[in-house]
C-alpha positions as CSV (number, residue, x, y, z in Angstrom):
1,M,0.0,0.0,0.0
2,S,1.1,3.5,-0.7
3,Q,2.4,5.6,2.2
4,I,-0.1,8.2,1.2
5,T,-3.7,7.2,0.3
6,T,-6.8,9.2,-0.3
7,H,-10.4,8.8,-1.2
8,V,-13.1,11.3,-2.4
9,L,-16.7,11.2,-1.4
10,D,-19.3,13.4,-3.1
11,T,-21.5,14.3,-0.1
12,T,-24.2,15.7,-2.4
13,I,-25.0,12.3,-3.8
14,G,-23.7,10.2,-1.0
15,E,-21.3,8.2,-3.2
16,P,-17.6,7.9,-4.1
17,A,-16.4,10.4,-6.6
18,Q,-15.0,8.6,-9.6
19,N,-12.4,9.8,-12.1
20,I,-11.0,12.8,-10.2
21,S,-7.5,13.6,-11.2
22,I,-5.1,13.9,-8.3
23,V,-1.5,15.0,-8.1
24,L,0.9,14.5,-5.2
25,D,3.6,17.1,-4.8
26,Q,6.5,17.6,-2.4
27,L,7.8,21.0,-1.3
28,T,11.6,21.0,-2.0
29,N,14.2,22.8,0.0
30,I,14.3,25.5,-2.7
31,E,10.6,26.3,-2.1
32,E,9.4,24.6,-5.3
33,W,6.8,21.9,-5.8
34,K,8.0,18.6,-7.2
35,Q,5.5,16.1,-8.5
36,L,5.8,12.6,-7.0
37,G,2.7,10.9,-8.2
38,A,-0.6,11.3,-10.0
39,G,-3.7,9.3,-11.0
40,K,-7.5,9.2,-11.0
41,T,-9.9,7.9,-8.4
42,N,-11.5,4.5,-9.1
43,A,-15.1,3.4,-8.8
44,D,-14.7,3.4,-5.0
45,G,-13.4,7.0,-5.1
46,R,-9.9,5.8,-4.1
47,L,-6.5,6.2,-5.6
48,P,-4.7,3.1,-4.1
49,N,-1.4,3.3,-6.1
50,L,-0.5,7.0,-5.7
51,L,3.0,5.9,-4.9
52,N,4.7,2.5,-5.1
53,A,4.5,0.6,-1.8
54,E,8.3,0.6,-1.4
55,V,8.5,4.4,-1.6
56,K,9.1,5.9,1.9
57,L,8.8,9.7,2.0
58,K,11.1,12.0,4.0
59,P,9.6,14.3,6.6
60,G,8.4,17.5,5.0
61,I,5.5,19.4,3.4
62,Y,3.4,17.7,0.8
63,R,0.1,18.5,-1.1
64,L,-2.6,16.7,-2.9
65,V,-4.3,18.7,-5.7
66,F,-7.7,17.5,-6.8
67,D,-9.2,18.5,-10.2
68,T,-12.7,19.2,-9.0
69,A,-13.7,21.3,-12.1
70,S,-13.5,18.3,-14.5
71,Y,-15.4,16.1,-12.0
72,F,-18.3,18.5,-11.6
73,K,-18.4,19.2,-15.3
74,N,-18.7,15.5,-16.0
75,Q,-21.5,15.3,-13.4
76,G,-23.4,18.2,-15.2
77,T,-22.9,20.3,-12.1
78,K,-21.4,23.8,-11.6
79,G,-18.9,23.8,-8.8
80,F,-17.5,26.8,-6.9
81,Y,-14.0,25.4,-6.4
82,P,-12.2,24.4,-9.7
83,S,-9.6,22.6,-7.6
84,V,-8.9,21.6,-4.0
85,T,-5.4,21.6,-2.6
86,I,-4.7,19.9,0.7
87,T,-1.3,20.8,2.1
88,F,0.0,18.6,5.0
89,E,3.1,17.7,6.8
90,I,4.7,14.2,7.1
91,A,6.7,13.7,10.3
92,D,7.6,10.0,10.1
93,N,7.2,6.8,8.1
94,S,3.6,6.3,9.1
95,H,0.8,5.7,6.7
96,Y,-1.1,9.0,5.9
97,H,-4.7,8.8,4.7
98,V,-6.0,12.1,3.5
99,P,-9.7,11.9,2.5
100,L,-11.7,14.6,0.8
101,L,-15.4,15.1,1.4
102,L,-16.7,17.2,-1.5
103,N,-19.8,19.0,-2.7
104,P,-20.2,21.8,-5.3
105,Y,-19.9,24.6,-2.8
106,G,-17.8,23.2,0.0
107,Y,-15.3,20.5,1.1
108,S,-13.7,19.2,4.2
109,T,-10.8,16.9,5.0
110,Y,-9.1,15.2,7.9
111,R,-6.3,12.8,8.7
112,G,-7.8,9.4,8.4
113,S,-6.5,6.0,9.3
């Protein structure tokens, strides 16, 4: 399993959000973002292979960028946020699960298990 996992739930329809493009970036020591992984959510709203299982990330600042504009367009819905960026800090080699609860005019996130 990837050290960082995520899933997206569309709280408007009460179902997983499929086919959302997600990018994982790391903030470098020269204050630039470096892409580490990318993919799209599956039928369960998850992106299980964001990173290879053997990849262990160093402590630092990371972000997940979700392309919500394309998702809502495909749903025939107008959304307020064209993308959602969740920036977080990794402190150790633990597993980090970063879910996104989404609707056209709001979102929330938390550190899951």
